[in-house]
N, C-alpha and C positions, 0 to 999 in steps of 0.2 A: 535410699540411704538408711542403714540401721540406726536406731536411736537407743539411748540408754541413759543411765543415771550419771555416767562420767561426761560432764558437759564439755563440749568442744569450745574453747574460749579463743577469742581474737587476741592479738598482741596488745591491744589497748585496754583490756579488762584486767581486773585484779587477779593475781595469781591464785591457784588453788591453795587450800590450807597447808598441805604438806610442802608445797613449793615456798610459801611464805615462811614456814618454819625453818627451811634450809637457808633461805636467802637473807631474811631481814631480822630474824629473831635470835636471841641468845640461848633459847631453850634447845635442848637436844633430846633425842629419843633415849629411853632407858637403855643403858649399856652400849650405846652407839658411839660414845666418845664425842669429840668436838665435831661441829657441823662440817661435812666434807664439801669440797668445791664441786658444784654441779656443772652441767654443760654450759658453754658460752651463751650469753644472753639470758640464761635462766637465773644466774647469780646476779640479781639486780639490787641496786640501792633504793632507798625510799623515793617514791615518785613525787614530782612537783607539777602542778598544773599551770598552764599559761593560756588563759582564755578557754577556748574549746579544745585546744590541743593538749594531749597528754604525752609528756616527754619523760625519758628515763635515762639515768646515768648508768653506764655499763662498764664492764672491765675493759682495759685497753686491748686485750687480745680477744677479738670478736669471734673469729673462727680459727681453728687450728691452722697455723701457717699464714694468717692474714692479720695485719695491723689495723687499727682503727682508721688511719689515713687511707689505707688501700681501699677499704670498703666505701668510705666516703667518696673517694675519687670515682670509683666505678658507678656508684649510684648517681653521682652528679652528672657523669657522661651520659647515663641512660635517661636523664631527665626526671629524676625523682623530685616531686614537689616539696617545697619547704613549708612546714606546718606553721611557721612563725611569721608569715608575711603579713598577717592581720594585726600584729602587735604594734603598739605605738612606740615612739622614740624612747621614752623613758624605760619601757620594759626591755627594749633591745639593748640599751646601755647596761641594764642589770644582767642580761643574759651574756653579754660580751665578757663580763668579768668572771664568769663561771666556766666550768669545764665544758668543752665542746661535746655536743650530743650527736651520736651517729643517727642518720636517717634510715630507719629500718624499713624493709618492705612491709606494707600493711596487709596482713593475711586475713582473708575472709572465708567464710563457709558459703559456697555457692548455693543459692536457694533452689535453683532448677537444675535438672540433669542436662546441662548444655553440652552438645557435642561440638568440639572444636573442629574447625576446617583443617583437614589434613593438607599440609603444604606439599604441592606437587614438585617432583624433581625436575630441574630445568636443564637436564642433559640426558645423554643416553650412551650406552657402550657401543663402540664401533663394531661392525660385523665383519667377519673374516670370510674371504672367498675360497681360501685353500687351507689345507691342513699340512703343517710342516712335520718334519721328522723329529724324534726326541732329541737328537743331537743338535738340531737347529734351535729348538726351544731352549735348550740348556745354554747354547752360545749367545742367545739374546741377553742373558743376564751375566753369565760368566764369560765375558767376551775376550777377544784376542789381546786387547791392551793390558788387562790385568794379568794375563798369562805371561806376557813379555816382562812385566814388572817382577813377577815371581821368579822367572828364569834368571833375570839379571841379579836380583838380590840373593838368590840361592847360590849361584856361582860365586858371587862375591863372598858370601859367608863361608863357603867351603874353602876358599883361598885364605881367608882370615883365620880359619881353624888350623889348616895345614897347607902350606904353600906347595908342598910336594904331592898333594893329592887333590888336583882340581876336579870339579864335578862335571863340567862340560855338558850341562843340561840344555836341551832344546825344547821349544814349545810343543812339538809333536810328542816328544817323550814325556813331557809333563802331562799332556792330555791322556797318554797311556796310563800314567800313574793315577790320575784322577779317576779314569774309567775303572781300573782295578779296585780302587777304594770303594767306588759306588757299587761294583759287583759283589765285593766282599760283604756288604751290608745285607745281602739277600740270604746269607748263610749264617748259621749259628755256631761256627767254629770259634773256640775260645782263644786261639792264637793265630797270628797271621802266617807263621811258618808252616802251619798245617795245610795251607793251600798249595804248597810245594812238596809236602811230604808224600811219599809213595802210597801210603795207606789211605790218606784223605785228600789226595791231589784233585784240584779243580783245574781242568785243562784251560778254561777261558782265562784264568788268571796266570797260571804257570807258563802257558805258551806265549803270553804277551810280553813278559819281562822276567829276567832271571832274578832269583831271590836276593843275591848280594847287591845287585844294582838297585832293586826296589828299596832295600833297607838303607842304602847309601843316599838315595834321593830323599827318603823320609827323614833321615838324620839331618840333612843339609837344607831342608825346606825352610825358606825364610821370606819375609815380606818387606822388611825395612832395614836400613843400614844402622847397625848398633853404634857406629861412631858419630852419627848425627843425632845430637841430643838438644833439648830445649833449655839447657842450663839447669837451674834449680827446680823450675816448674816442669818436671818431666811428665809427659802424657802417659797415664797408666796403660793405655792401649797402643803405645808407640810401636810395639812389635808387629801389630796387625792393622795399624791405622790405614795404610793404602787399601787393604782389602775391604775394610769397613766403609771407607769413603766411596769406593767403587760400587759396592753392592747397594748402598743406600741411594746413590745417584741413579742406578739402573731401576731399582724398585719404584722410585718416585715417578718414573716415566710410564709405568704401566697404567692404562686407563682404569679409573676408579668407578666402582658401582655406587648406588645410592646409599646403602647401609654400610657403615664402618664401625669398628670397635677398637678400643685401646685396652690392652691387658698385659699381664706379665707372662713371661716364658722362662722356663728353667732349662739350663743345659747341664745335665748330670756331670758332676766332677767332684772328686774327694781328695784331690791332691792339695799341695800347699801353695796357696796364692792368696793375697790379701783381697782380691776381688771376689773370692768365694763367699756365697751367702747361705744362710740357713733359714728356710721357710718351712715350718712344721706342718702347715696346712696343705703343702703340695705333695703329690705322689713321689716325686724325686726331691727330697728335702735339701740336699747339698748340691751346690753348683753355681754357675754364673747366672745372674738374673738379667734378662733382656726384656725391655719394654717395647711392644710391637703395636703398630697400627696395621690392621688387616681388614679386608672386606668380609661380609657375611659368608662368602663362598670360600674363605680361607686364604685368599691371595694377599700376601704382605705388601705394603706400600711404603713402610718406613720402620726403622727400628733404632733403638738406642741401648747400648750396653751400660748397665748400672755400674758406676765407678765411685759412688759417693756424692758428696755435694757438688752441684754444678752451678756455675754462674749463668744467670739468665741473660740471653742476648739483649742488647739495649733496645732493639726494635720491637721486643715483645713485652707486654705488661707483666708485672710480678703479681701472681695470684696465689702464692704459696708453693711450697716444694712439690707437692703432688700435682697440683693444677698446672704448674709450669711444664711438667713432663708432657701433659696433653697438648699444651700450646706449641711446644717444640715439635712433637710428632705430627700435629695437624697442619703444619706449614705448607706441605704440598697439596692439601685439599683445596680445590678451586673455590674461591669466595663467591658468595651470593648465588649459589646454584642449588641451595636448599638440600645439601647433603644431611644425613642423619648420623650422628656420632653417639656411640654408647660406651659407657665405662662403669666400673663398680664403685663401691663406697670409699675406696682409698683415694680416688681422684675427685669425686663429685663435691662441688661447693657452689654457693650462689654466685660469687664473683666469677668463677670459671664459666658458668652457664651464661652470664650476662656478657662476658668478653667474647665468647664464641657466637652469641646471638648478634653482636655488632658486626661480625664477619659473614653473616648469612649462613651459619652452620647451626642446625638444630641439634639438640642434645637430649638424652634421657639416661638416667642411671640410678642405681641404688644410692642411698645417702644415709649418713650417720645423723642421729638426732641432734648432736651438738653442732652440726653444720647447717641447721635450719634456723636462722635468726628470727626470734619472735613468734615461732609457730607453737601452738598448743594443740596437739592431736589427742584423740581418744586414747585412754590408757589400754594396755594390753589385756588387763583383766576384764574390762567391759567388752572389748572386741571378742574375747574368748567366750564370754557369756552370751553375746549376741549370736554366735555361731560361726562355723567355718565358712570363710568367704566374705565375711563382713569387712568393711573398709571405711575410712574417713578421708575426706578431701579438703584441702585448703588452696586458695588461689591468691595471687598477689600481682598487681600491675606495677611494673617498673619501667617507666617510659613507654616504649612501644612493645615491650616484652611482657608476656603473661607467664608467670611461673605457676606450675601445678605441682603441689605436694600431695602425695597419696600414701596412706598407710593401710596395708592390706594384711589380713590375718588368714593364714592357711594352717599349717601345723604350728607356726609361730609367726610373729609379725615381721613385716619388712616395709621399709619406707623408700619411696622413689621420688625423684625430682625431675621435671621436664619443662621445656619451654614451648612445646608444640602439641602435646597430647596429655589428656587427663584421665579420669576414671571412666568416662563414658565414651562409647557404648560398652556396657557390661555384657560379657558373654560367659557361658558355662564351660568349664573344663573338667576332665575326668580326673578323679583322685581316689586312691584306695583308702577305705575306712577300715581301720584295724578292729574296731569294736563290732561293726556290722558284718565284717568279713566279705565285703563286696565293693564294687566300684560305684562311686556316687558322683553327682554333678555338683560342682562348686562354682559360685559366681566369681568371675575374675575381671578386674578392671582392665581397660584398654592399654594403659601404660605398662602393666605387668606383662600382658601378652606380647606387646611390641618389644619389650626388653628381652624376654626369654627367646623370642624368635630370632633376634639379630645380634645378640651379644656373643655368640659362640664361635666367631670367626677365628680368633687366636687359638682357642681350644681345639678347633678342627685342624688347624695347621699343626699344632703340637701332636695330636693323635696320629696324623699321617706320617710325621717325621719319626715317631716312636715305633711305627710298624716295622721299618727296616733301618734302624739307626746304625751308623758306622761306629764300631766299637774297637777301633785300632788304638792300642796302648802306646803311650809316648811319655818321655820324661819332660818334654817341653809343655808348659801350661797352655800356650797359645795354639798348639795343635788340636786340642779339644774343641776350641772355638772354630778353627778352620774346618774341621770335618763336620761340625754342626752346620756351618754355612754352606758346605757342599750339599749336605742333606736337604737343607732348606731351599737351596737353588733347584735341586732336582724335583722336589715336591711342588714348588712354584711353577716350574716348567710344565709339570703334569697337569696342574690346575688350569694353566693357560691353554693347554691342549684341549682339555674338557670344555672350556669356555668356547673355543673355536668350533669344536664338534657340535655343541648345542646350537650355535648360531647358524651352522650349515644344515641343521635338521637331522644329524646323525643320531641314531638311537643309542641308548646306554649299553645295550648288548654288543653293539659293534665297536664301542670305544675300548682302547687299550687299558688294561689295568695297571696299577702303579708298579707291581712286580715286573711285568713285562716291559714297561716303559724304561725302568732303570737298567734292565739287562740289554735293551736295544742300544743304549748309549755306548756301552763298551764295544759292541759289535761294530758300530759306525766309526768309533775312534780307532779301532783296530784296523778297519778297512782303509782309513785315511793314512794310517802309519805304513801299511804295506804299499799303498800307492806312492808315497813319498820315497820309498826305497831305503828307509832307515834300517 
C-alpha cells in the first residue's frame, strides 16, 4: 500500500483542515464566495462525545436519493451495532430529546493485505445437445403468441383508419415482413423503395413481397387498441406495451450466467416524442433510453424503457431513484446463488449494495465520492505523487456484509465499492506511457480487474446491434422501438446459438457469423411461406 503525507482518516477522526473549513467554520477562501455544500456526510455539524463513542449530526439527505430513515432502516436490518448501548439511563434520556443520529458504517484501513474468499457460483448453465436453426432461435423469443397479437391489432387499426381498406394480415405474412426488415439491415441503402427499384433491386426482398403491400403493412402495424385507455393515468408505452411485456417475459426465462451487468442503452431517434432523451456522453446522443440487465456474454435478461419517474413496487425496498432501477431489473436473478452484478456510478450506493447482499447477490461498481458515507480516502494529489497504479482501500463491516471501498489512480482516480472483492490480490496490467513512449506495467487492484472484465455485457449487445441496425424510416414514434426490439431479438438469438455451439464443442471457425445468421432467417421464413401456399 503506498503511503504519503495525505493521511487516510477513519470516519471517527477529526476532519482534515480544509474539510473543517468548509463544514464548520465561517471563514472562506479568498475570492471563493460563501462556503459551498460538500458531499453528503462531509458537511458535518460540531461533534459531541458520549463516553467512548463519537457521534455526529448530519444533513437529512445522506446519500443522493436516500433519506435518513431509509439508511437507518437498511443498517438496522443488516445488524449494525448501536454505539450507545453502554450509556446510562440519564444519558439516554438526554439523547432522546435531541435529533436522531444515523449509524454509519465504521470504515477502517486494513492493516494486512488480506485476500477475501471468492464466493463460488452455486449454479451452472444448462448444456445443449443439438443446434437449432436461426429461425427456431428467433421464434424462441419472438414467438407465435405475440405474432397473433400484432396481426389482430394491425387488422383492427387498419379498419379504424379506413373501413373500406381492410389489411387482412396473417401471421405468415407478418413473418415475411419481419424477415424482409431483418434482411434490409444487412444493406446500406438509404431508402426502403430502393430494394424494389430496378437499378438497386434486391431479389431476396422484392421477390418476397410487393412494394405496395409491404408499405401498407408497415403503415398499419400496431400492437395495442387505441380505444382502450387507462383514464387520466395513460401508460406512456401504451402503444407497444404488449410487445414489451412479451419480450421481457421471454428474456427472463433465458438461463443466466454468473456475471451480470446493468447499464444504459440508447435507441437512436431524433423525432418528436416526450420520451426522447439527450445523453451527451453517448455516441448516439438523441434517442430512447433503455436500462438493460445483461450477462457478460451480451445476452439480455431484462430491460426497462425510461419514461420518467416510476413508482417503486411495494414488495421492493426504496433505495433511491437510480438504485430502484437495479432492484427492479434484478428481480429475475435467482436468489442466494451468489451471482455477481456490476453497475456504474449512476446506480452504486451503500443501501443498494446492502439490499442486494441480503438477497444473496454480490455486487461491484464504480461509485461517486458523495455516496460513500463517512469514508476519507487519500487525496488525488497524493495518489498522483505516489505514482501511477497507487491505491487506497477502506473496509467496513455491516452485519454479515463486508464493504470494500477502493480508490485507484491510473490516468486519473476512480473509486469502486464491492461486498465480495477488495484490492488484493494486486496484479499488473499494461498501460501506455505517453512520456516514455512505451508500454509499462501498472499495479491494478483485484476489484478493478473484476469490474473491467465483466461490466461490458450491455455495451457488447449495443455494438452487435449497431453492426446491422434496421434503419427503416417511419412517422410513428413506436416503430423505431419495434425495429430496435427486432434487432435485439436477432442478436440475442445469435448469442444463444453461439452459447449452444460452445457447449457442444464446436470451434469458432465453424460457427455462423451474425451477417449470415440474419440472412438465413429470411430464407427459412420464405420457405415456410411457400409451403403454406400463401
